C-alpha positions in Angstrom: -0.2 0.0 -0.1 1.2 3.4 -1.0 0.3 5.9 1.8 0.5 9.6 0.6 -0.2 12.4 2.8 -0.2 16.4 2.1 -0.8 19.6 4.3 -2.8 22.6 3.0 -1.2 25.9 3.0 -2.0 28.2 5.8 -3.1 31.0 3.4 -5.3 28.7 1.4 -7.2 26.2 3.6 -9.7 23.9 1.6 -13.5 24.6 1.8 -15.4 21.7 3.6 -14.2 18.5 4.1 -10.6 17.9 2.7 -8.8 14.6 2.4 -5.3 14.6 4.0 -4.2 11.1 3.1 -4.8 9.1 0.3 -4.0 5.2 -0.1 -3.2 3.3 -3.2 -3.0 -0.4 -3.1 0.3 -1.9 -4.4 -1.0 -3.5 -7.4 -2.2 -0.3 -8.6 1.3 1.1 -8.8 1.9 0.2 -12.5 -1.4 2.1 -13.4 -0.4 5.1 -11.5 2.9 5.3 -13.1 1.5 4.8 -16.5 -1.0 7.5 -15.9 1.9 9.8 -14.8 3.6 9.0 -18.2 0.4 9.8 -20.2 -0.5 13.3 -18.4 3.1 14.5 -18.4 3.6 13.9 -21.9 3.3 17.1 -24.1 1.3 16.7 -27.4 2.8 19.0 -30.2 0.6 22.2 -30.5 -1.3 23.0 -33.7 0.2 25.6 -36.2 -0.3 29.1 -34.6 -0.2 32.3 -36.0 1.8 35.1 -34.4 0.9 38.8 -35.7 2.8 42.1 -34.4 5.6 44.3 -35.2 9.2 43.0 -35.3 10.8 43.9 -32.2 14.5 42.8 -32.4 16.6 41.6 -35.5 19.9 39.7 -34.7 22.2 37.9 -37.3 25.8 36.8 -38.0 27.1 38.1 -41.2 26.1 35.0 -43.5 23.9 33.2 -40.9 20.4 32.8 -40.4 18.4 36.0 -39.0 16.7 35.5 -35.6 13.8 38.1 -35.3 11.4 38.5 -32.5 7.9 39.6 -33.1 5.8 41.5 -30.4 2.6 40.1 -30.1 -0.5 39.7 -27.8 -0.3 36.6 -25.4 -3.1 34.4 -24.4 -3.6 36.1 -21.2 -3.6 39.5 -23.2 -0.4 41.0 -22.0 2.3 41.6 -24.6 4.9 39.0 -25.4 7.8 38.4 -27.6 8.0 35.3 -29.8 11.4 34.4 -31.3 12.0 32.7 -34.8 14.7 32.1 -37.2 14.4 32.8 -41.0 16.4 32.6 -43.9 19.2 35.6 -44.6 18.2 36.3 -47.9 15.3 38.2 -46.8 17.3 40.2 -43.9 16.9 43.9 -45.7 13.0 43.5 -45.9 12.9 42.6 -42.2 15.0 45.6 -41.3 12.8 47.7 -43.7 9.6 46.7 -41.9 11.0 46.7 -38.4 12.0 50.3 -39.0 8.7 51.4 -40.7 6.6 49.6 -38.0 5.0 47.4 -40.4 3.0 44.7 -38.8 3.8 41.3 -39.8 2.4 37.7 -39.3 4.1 34.2 -39.5 2.8 30.8 -38.6 4.4 27.8 -37.3 4.3 25.8 -34.0 4.8 27.6 -30.7 7.5 26.4 -28.2 6.8 27.9 -25.0 8.4 27.0 -21.7 7.9 28.8 -18.4 10.2 31.6 -17.6 11.4 31.2 -21.3 10.8 33.5 -24.3 8.3 31.6 -26.6 9.7 30.2 -30.1 7.9 29.7 -33.3 9.2 26.7 -35.3 8.6 25.3 -38.6 8.1 29.1 -39.8 6.0 30.2 -42.8 6.6 33.9 -43.2 6.9 36.6 -42.2 5.0 38.6 -44.3 3.4 41.8 -43.7 -0.1 41.6 -42.6 -1.6 43.7 -45.2 -0.1 41.6 -48.0 -1.4 38.1 -46.1 -4.9 39.9 -45.9 -5.0 40.8 -49.7 -3.7 37.2 -50.6 -6.4 35.6 -49.2 -9.1 37.7 -51.0 
């Protein structure tokens, strides 16, 4: 038998009756391990669209270009999303950043707590107005 206990935080006491101990039969431990594995596995997120102005650009002389787009996050706060793109469009990216042109890019968001989000498998970026008019 696995006997697990815990104590509630002093500032957040439970409402009503609260369980302080849980017992799990030893023959169910394999099921508990499998459940932990399933629940802790991160599924790949679907493609996302990021829209906003280019916030920063960095690059080596002949290497890829790393840009950051300032966009609205899920919580409504502004956040920075970084992406790596081909160097052959470097001058376009600088022009768009200098002019404050809103761009859009799509890809898979990779986000970890405390880290800047990254956009992987990137399509774009392109100016938002061009993306809108291409869709019509």
